[in-house]
N, C-alpha and C positions, 0 to 999 in steps of 0.2 A: 429474481434476486435484486435487492437494492444495493447500488454501488455508488459511493461518493467519489468524485473525481476532482482533483485540484491541479492547477497549473499556475505558475507565476508569470507566464507569457502566453499570449493567444496564438501560439505557433500552429501551423497547419496540422501537425501530427497530434496535438492536443485536441483539436476539433475532430480529427479522424477517430481518435480514441472514443470520444463521447458518441459519435455516430455508430462506431462498430459495436459498442456496448448496447446501444438501443436496438440495433439490428439483431443482436443476439437475444433480445427480449428482456433486457434488464431495465429496471427503473433507475435512472441516473440523477444524482444530486450533484450540482456543480459548486465549486468554490474558486476563489481567486480570480484570475484573469478571465475565467470562463463564465463568470456571473457579474453582470453589470453592477457597479457600485461596491463590489466586494474588495477586500484588501488583497492585492496580488502578491505581496511579499511571500517568498517560498516558505519561510518559517511559520508564518501566520496561516496561510491557506492549507499547507500540509498538515499542520496540527488540527485544523478544523475538520478536515476529511478523516483523519485518524480518530478524532474524538467521536465522530459519528459512529465508527465501528465499535470503539470501546464502550460507548453508552447505548449501543443497541439500535441506533437509528438507521444504520446501514449494516449489511452483512459483510461487505468488504469495501476496500477503497483502492484507488489508484492515484498516486501522488507523483507529480512531474515538476522538474525544474531543468535547467540547461544540462547539467550532468546527471541529475537524479540523486546525487550524493546528499545535498542539503535537504532535499525533500525526504529522503529516507531517514536521515538523522533526526529531523524534526518529528516525523511520524513515530519513530521509536522512542521518543521521550514521553509518549502517552502510555500510561500503564494499560496492559492488556493487548497492546499492539505488537505484532511481529511483522515488521516491514522488511521487504527484501528488494534490493536493487537488482533488477534483472536486465541483462543486455542481450540475452538470447533465450531460445525456447528451452534448452536443456537446464539452464539456471532456473527458469520459471517453474518447470516441472519439479525440480529438486526442492525449491523453496516451498512449494505446496506440499509435496510428498513427505519430506523429512523434517521440515521446520514448521509445518502447519501455518505458513505465513498467511496473514489475513489482510495485508496491505502490499500491493505491488508498487514499487517505485521505478519510474522510467526516466531516462535522460532524453530531453527533447533534441539535443544536438545530434545524436547518432542513431536514433530510432526512426527508421523509414516506415512507410505504411506497410510494405510487405513484411518487414521484420515485426512490426506491431502485431499483425495478424498471427504470425507464428508464435509470438510470446503469449498472446491471449488464448490461442488454441491450446497450448501446453498448460497454461495456468488453469483454465477451466476443465481440462480433461483429467488433471491430476487429482488424486484422492489422498488425503492425509493418511500416512502410514499408521497401522495399528500395532506395529512391532513394539515390544516392550521397551527396548533401548531408545527408539525414536520418541515414543511417548514420554519416557523418562527425561529425555533432554528437553523437550518442549515444556514439561512440567517444571523443570529446574529453571528454565528461562522465565517462566511466569512467576516463580517465587522471587526472582531478582527484582521484580517490580515492587515488591513489598519490603525491600531492604534499603535502608538509608546508606548513603556513601560512607564507607568505613565499616559497614556491617553492623550498625548499632540499633537495628530494629526497623519497624514499618515506616514507610514514607507517609506523608500527608499531602492532601491537595491533589 
């Protein structure tokens, strides 16, 4: 699987994330502070990783910033992206299972390497639900990408 990874800071856990993904056999594309010369601002690099997913260049992405909140907000601004801020394995499992999340957001401040492994194990082990209600919710969220603020029709750009 090809996975885009972004981080606004070259924190040890961000480098451990890239290494862990490669050890699992994934092709990793880096953005932000993880790529020399790239723009490390969380809003910019998170969007770049999320666009890789939305445009089919990557299967999934992991976006990181100090709390994970800004990275998740920026990623979720990209149509077609369902980014979930996960602070534990249970949340990661649920994000993949019930929300069919395609972008994992992580906080660099509180994610230790052992916790990172647990989150990645859960993320990759989970399979998106085929339950009609769960699929209906995901479909509804995807339709929100096509509605302008105020509900006046499709968005552009």
